[in-house]
C-alpha atoms as one frame of an Amber mdcrd trajectory, in Angstrom:
protein
 -24.835 -10.669 -30.494 -26.049  -8.963 -27.141 -26.464 -11.618 -24.666 -30.317
 -12.196 -24.054 -31.302 -12.382 -20.318 -34.066 -13.463 -19.004 -35.508 -16.018
 -15.457 -36.216 -19.022 -17.970 -34.298 -19.936 -20.917 -36.244 -23.407 -22.735
 -33.546 -25.284 -25.064 -35.655 -27.141 -28.018 -39.253 -25.268 -29.586 -41.239
 -28.155 -30.039 -44.381 -29.347 -28.480 -43.547 -30.283 -24.655 -41.063 -26.912
 -25.286 -43.811 -24.052 -26.218 -46.132 -26.592 -23.536 -43.683 -25.695 -20.400
 -43.273 -22.416 -21.446 -46.931 -22.048 -22.010 -47.710 -23.060 -18.522 -44.807
 -21.556 -17.147 -46.523 -17.583 -18.615 -50.226 -19.301 -17.622 -48.902 -19.061
 -14.247 -46.627 -15.449 -14.346 -47.043 -13.571 -16.741 -44.125 -11.343 -15.337
 -41.655 -14.090 -15.864 -39.622 -13.652 -19.013 -39.326 -16.687 -20.545 -36.868
 -17.531 -23.680 -37.140 -20.637 -25.972 -33.716 -21.354 -27.975 -34.526 -23.200
 -31.337 -31.744 -24.862 -33.192 -33.334 -24.913 -36.499 -34.889 -21.871 -38.436
 -38.024 -23.297 -38.278 -40.504 -24.880 -35.593 -41.373 -28.724 -35.901 -39.164
 -30.089 -38.087 -38.964 -33.261 -36.054 -40.734 -35.614 -33.856 -43.211 -32.264
 -33.574 -43.980 -31.990 -36.588 -43.080 -36.080 -37.669 -45.798 -37.797 -35.893
 -48.662 -39.961 -36.803 -51.390 -36.932 -36.271 -53.559 -39.619 -33.756 -54.474
 -37.997 -30.922 -54.441 -40.582 -28.405 -57.020 -41.735 -25.440 -55.253 -42.795
 -22.841 -56.001 -46.305 -22.534 -52.526 -48.220 -22.840 -50.776 -46.951 -20.509
 -50.424 -48.047 -16.949 -51.992 -45.904 -14.286 -49.844 -45.104 -11.980 -47.424
 -43.491 -14.833 -47.172 -40.113 -15.991 -48.501 -41.010 -19.542 -51.614 -42.117
 -17.935 -51.644 -38.883 -16.031 -51.754 -37.051 -19.182 -53.135 -38.290 -21.946
 -56.521 -38.184 -21.361 -56.245 -34.943 -20.642 -54.345 -34.049 -23.105 -56.537
 -35.578 -25.553 -59.235 -32.976 -24.510 -56.681 -30.357 -24.250 -56.782 -30.864
 -27.931 -59.897 -30.010 -28.567 -59.949 -26.937 -27.080 -56.584 -25.811 -29.039
 -58.033 -27.405 -31.999 -62.223 -25.510 -32.235 -59.833 -21.849 -31.424 -57.443
 -22.504 -33.201 -58.946 -23.618 -36.193 -56.061 -26.934 -35.677 -57.766 -29.367
 -38.961 -59.124 -31.613 -36.310 -61.396 -35.350 -36.804 -62.550 -37.709 -34.476
 -63.106 -41.348 -36.300 -62.633 -43.589 -33.538 -60.048 -46.075 -33.217 -60.479
 -50.281 -33.319 -58.221 -52.477 -31.500 -58.457 -56.321 -32.711 -57.843 -59.422
 -31.613 -55.897 -62.366 -33.602 -56.248 -64.562 -31.721 -57.205 -66.323 -28.125
 -54.544 -64.992 -26.433 -55.082 -61.463 -27.581 -58.637 -61.830 -26.832 -57.411
 -62.134 -23.434 -55.328 -58.974 -23.131 -57.496 -56.905 -25.077 -59.566 -57.175
 -22.008 -56.861 -56.503 -19.435 -56.971 -52.947 -21.603 -60.196 -52.651 -21.222
 -59.941 -52.658 -17.792 -56.536 -50.223 -17.783 -58.397 -47.685 -19.647 -61.641
 -48.126 -17.383 -58.406 -47.530 -14.699 -57.277 -44.288 -16.794 -61.056 -43.055
 -16.765 -60.878 -43.253 -20.194 -64.166 -43.763 -22.436 -63.698 -46.808 -24.026
 -65.819 -50.267 -24.788 -65.256 -53.718 -25.001 -67.470 -55.215 -27.516 -68.565
 -58.146 -29.126 -66.981 -58.616 -33.319 -70.530 -59.713 -33.791 -71.022 -56.353
 -33.821 -67.417 -55.084 -35.625 -68.755 -53.835 -39.118 -71.177 -51.165 -37.264
 -68.153 -49.696 -36.608 -64.794 -50.804 -39.258 -66.620 -53.300 -41.958 -63.091
 -53.911 -43.310 -61.985 -54.738 -40.069 -61.815 -58.361 -38.452 -61.552 -60.094
 -35.037 -61.208 -62.923 -33.432 -63.936 -62.835 -30.894 -63.667 -59.008 -29.724
 -62.875 -55.478 -29.912 -62.014 -52.515 -28.409 -63.831 -49.358 -29.199 -62.004
 -45.872 -28.684 -64.585 -43.080 -29.683 -62.463 -40.190 -27.831 -59.222 -41.242
 -30.314 -58.161 -38.724 -33.136 -56.691 -36.988 -35.847 -55.002 -33.570 -35.944
 -52.539 -31.782 -37.962 -48.821 -31.674 -36.547 -48.117 -28.474 -37.753 -51.428
 -26.103 -37.337 -50.886 -27.464 -33.559 -47.458 -26.121 -33.695 -48.435 -23.197
 -34.756 -51.383 -22.258 -31.847 -48.913 -23.377 -29.818 -46.613 -20.574 -31.285
 -49.273 -18.301 -31.561 -50.632 -19.253 -27.256 -46.436 -18.503 -26.530 -45.960
 -15.180 -27.980 -49.527 -14.042 -26.950 -48.527 -14.039 -23.475 -44.658 -12.666
 -24.126 -42.895 -15.612 -24.855 -40.209 -14.961 -27.326 -38.441 -17.585 -30.153
 -34.963 -17.239 -31.338 -34.673 -19.926 -34.229 -30.832 -20.637 -35.558 -29.611
 -20.805 -31.976 -27.695 -22.957 -30.043 -27.064 -23.812 -25.922 -23.834 -24.717
 -24.347 -24.947 -25.558 -21.129 -21.828 -25.932 -18.245 -21.851 -26.294 -14.879
 -19.713 -23.387 -12.635 -19.643 -22.558  -9.203 -23.266 -25.168  -8.134 -24.938
 -23.182 -11.128 -25.902 -23.827 -14.830 -24.579 -21.401 -17.896 -24.651 -21.075
 -21.413 -20.394 -21.326 -21.703 -21.777 -19.843 -25.320 -22.947 -16.955 -23.780
 -25.496 -16.409 -26.219 -28.213 -16.565 -22.913 -27.931 -15.340 -19.485 -30.924
 -17.067 -17.375 -31.943 -17.886 -13.801 -33.046 -21.257 -14.904 -33.073 -23.462
 -17.974 -35.277 -26.595 -19.092 -33.687 -29.086 -21.405 -37.026 -30.028 -23.691
 -34.018 -30.502 -26.444 -36.532 -33.983 -27.783 -33.444 -36.327 -29.293 -30.707
 -34.741 -28.419 -32.002 -34.302 -24.469 -29.688 -37.022 -22.716 -26.703 -35.381
 -24.430 -27.151 -32.342 -22.723 -28.107 -34.304 -19.477 -25.221 -36.229 -19.312
 -23.029 -32.829 -19.655 -24.154 -32.133 -16.407 -23.961 -35.358 -14.699 -27.754
 -36.129 -15.182 -29.326 -39.319 -16.645 -25.944 -41.189 -16.377 -27.778 -44.214
 -16.256 -29.900 -44.357 -19.592 -28.731 -44.350 -23.285 -30.999 -43.004 -26.358
 -31.751 -45.524 -29.334 -32.927 -43.926 -32.523 -36.072 -45.541 -34.235 -36.295
 -44.678 -37.427 -40.433 -44.981 -38.166 -41.883 -44.900 -42.137 -45.215 -45.680
 -43.432 -46.871 -46.197 -46.726 -49.622 -44.500 -47.990 -52.791 -45.296 -50.281
 -55.515 -43.359 -51.288 -59.120 -43.853 -48.584 -60.741 -45.037 -52.515 -58.364
 -47.873 -52.603 -59.454 -48.614 -48.969 -62.099 -47.312 -47.525 -62.033 -47.513
 -43.787 -64.028 -45.430 -41.307 -61.757 -46.048 -38.409 -58.219 -46.215 -37.139
 -57.218 -49.910 -36.615 -54.764 -51.399 -34.664 -53.951 -54.776 -32.648 -53.113
 -55.867 -29.023 -50.280 -53.963 -28.085 -46.934 -56.307 -27.562 -46.538 -57.125
 -23.533 -42.547 -56.238 -23.584 -42.263 -54.651 -27.649 -43.216 -50.482 -26.900
 -44.388 -50.186 -30.484 -47.693 -50.812 -30.996 -46.973 -53.269 -34.286 -48.179
 -52.846 -37.640 -51.228 -50.950 -38.005 -53.482 -48.928 -40.204 -54.314 -45.165
 -39.936 -56.324 -42.814 -40.957 -54.931 -39.439 -42.491 -56.823 -35.430 -43.358
 -56.445 -35.028 -46.392 -58.404 -38.666 -47.767 -55.163 -40.843 -47.695 -55.063
 -44.495 -45.878 -51.428 -45.407 -43.405 -49.513 -48.458 -42.716 -46.843 -49.449
 -40.608 -44.560 -48.334 -38.869 -41.483 -50.106 -39.038 -39.041 -49.510 -36.012
 -35.781 -49.755 -37.016 -32.398 -48.480 -35.105 -30.936 -46.308 -37.059 -27.022
 -44.430 -36.156 -28.587 -40.529 -35.999 -30.670 -39.022 -34.467 -32.208 -36.738
 -37.357 -31.411 -39.719 -39.482 -34.033 -39.881 -41.915 -32.711 -41.476 -45.374
 -29.396 -43.956 -45.159 -27.249 -41.970 -46.671 -27.393 -38.849 -44.189 -27.841
 -37.714 -40.474 -25.004 -40.444 -38.998 -23.431 -39.222 -36.281 -20.472 -40.660
 -34.519 -20.885 -39.495 -31.324 -24.622 -41.280 -31.401 -23.459 -43.960 -32.947
 -21.611 -44.194 -29.433 -24.602 -44.153 -27.147 -26.770 -46.176 -29.587 -23.981
 -49.201 -29.623 -23.854 -48.443 -25.293 -27.713 -49.055 -25.440 -27.923 -51.982
 -27.423 -25.544 -53.824 -25.274 -27.457 -53.377 -22.533 -30.870 -54.326 -24.281
 -28.884 -57.720 -25.489 -27.405 -58.206 -21.876 -30.926 -57.464 -20.312 -33.882
 -60.158 -19.660 -36.388 -57.150 -20.454 -36.633 -57.829 -24.152 -36.035 -60.060
 -26.750 -34.022 -57.729 -28.772 -33.077 -59.991 -31.593 -36.623 -61.575 -31.537
 -38.167 -57.734 -32.204 -34.646 -56.452 -34.251 -35.867 -59.938 -36.947 -39.614
 -59.004 -36.537 -38.692 -55.270 -37.698 -36.394 -56.260 -40.452 -38.620 -58.105
 -41.664 -41.326 -55.098 -42.058 -38.999 -53.534 -44.468 -40.709 -55.422 -47.295
 -43.862 -53.891 -48.635 -45.579 -57.834 -48.201 -44.731 -58.250 -44.944 -46.858
 -54.721 -43.666 -49.582 -55.749 -45.970 -49.656 -59.604 -44.600 -49.532 -58.469
 -41.539 -52.235 -55.365 -42.108 -54.806 -58.108 -44.129 -54.930 -60.374 -40.604
 -57.131 -56.658 -39.703 -58.527 -55.811 -42.482 -58.331 -58.595 -45.169 -59.027
 -55.738 -48.124 -55.750 -54.148 -47.622 -54.030 -56.986 -49.509 -56.354 -55.711
 -52.691 -54.811 -52.284 -52.634 -52.106 -52.482 -55.750 -50.279 -49.511 -54.953
 -48.695 -48.081 -51.668 -46.542 -44.589 -51.906 -44.244 -44.156 -48.623 -44.194
 -41.084 -46.643 -41.999 -39.142 -44.902 -40.754 -41.061 -41.852 -39.952 -39.737
 -38.607 -37.683 -40.955 -35.241 -38.860 -42.069 -32.056 -35.413 -41.918 -30.185
 -36.578 -44.687 -26.986 -34.711 -44.602 -23.818 -32.456 -47.535 -22.286 -32.446
 -47.717 -18.568 -28.342 -49.122 -19.069 -28.918 -51.535 -15.944 -31.380 -52.967
 -16.570 -31.551 -53.628 -20.107 -35.249 -52.486 -20.168 -36.793 -49.901 -23.181
 -38.470 -46.999 -20.696 -41.464 -47.076 -21.114 -42.752 -43.294 -19.288 -41.890
 -39.759 -19.306 -38.877 -39.502 -17.460 -37.923 -35.868 -15.506 -35.073 -34.896
 -14.207 -33.946 -31.813 -12.052 -30.537 -30.638 -10.238 -29.625 -27.480  -9.441
 -30.874 -24.556 -11.481 -31.606 -27.199 -15.000 -34.410 -29.058 -14.904 -34.264
 -32.055 -18.307 -36.956 -33.974 -20.066 -35.078 -36.981 -21.395 -38.366 -39.032
 -22.382 -41.085 -37.935 -23.948 -41.944 -40.755 -26.454 -45.409 -41.637 -28.035
 -48.111 -39.752 -26.510 -45.537 -37.181 -25.576 -47.672 -35.471 -28.845 -50.857
 -35.334 -27.771 -50.097 -35.505 -24.118 -48.192 -32.020 -24.213 -49.947 -29.810
 -22.626 -50.175 -31.248 -19.233 -46.857 -32.287 -19.375 -45.872 -28.887 -19.504
 -47.829 -27.757 -16.740 -46.610 -30.453 -14.936 -43.202 -30.255 -15.658 -43.150
 -25.959 -14.923 -44.788 -27.170 -11.623 -41.574 -28.461 -10.775 -39.775 -25.707
 -12.428 -41.749 -23.036 -10.091 -40.739 -25.048  -7.371 -37.075 -24.705  -8.040
 -36.552 -20.747  -9.093
């Protein structure tokens, strides 16, 4: 194969990689930008296996990159959906409380939404039935009208169209092996020659970065998330129904979401697994991944940022549908009347751990060294935030080209 030359090589064709490519070409269409994707087609992993929820942006600390990009990303979704006929539905979300403590935290969550310039309302539980008749709350609830649904695969296809129309190229079934020599990063596989590299490899990004002495302070723990689903005729919800998020657990807890094809989803679970693409019990194990996971778990256990034992115990119990339904009943009592829940395809959330502090990293992490930028953490709401996040990364890259 003839070596492919370009100005910028992006490793990974997920929504982040494509968004960066789009942003670079919108900045300078004379750039030769190439995406190297290891699979035979796009969106086979996180970009195509997410919940399909387009978040509004009220969960995140005002100073975080997540807060900066999520609200804007939500607006960008609408533009792309309209232009490229991406299935998109405005449904809204109610966040309900289960006790007095959560009711107080709900008020804090509302204030965070205001600080993030997100459209949210804190309303009395007496009128919850006007928004979601099946939901239940302790005293008040949060209403988020901009939380929406979209089709992950169709969105990925739309980004591909935008990127290729701008002149970007994608090569599938492609492997890149980055090495450093003489103060520069290069592809030792000799498949590509590039002036600058962008590591947007998702769950594999930290493996690439560590080979270049970047991100050594982190380890990656993959968590598998799976949902159960039933027909909306069995549980006729109008809105998404979420609990108040836990103060230290980065996962949002058991909630009920809708799909574009008339189903209600219950979940997710969040159990650590032994491979970054381990979508089943017997497939996807990786010995190097196991070593990294053990390293990360040891850090979590030794740190005091999270009660990791409590988190694991809680998530393990959710593997039983009975426990999932019990938690759902608190939010939507009618859930207990559903007799059949089907299993949906799982997804992997690769959660970065700071080895020094033992904390699960909450914000997006981007680091640049030499002629390579690494996107080390792009978990939820990475999908929603992808367009403005891509612009941010592209701006960082343009400073270094």
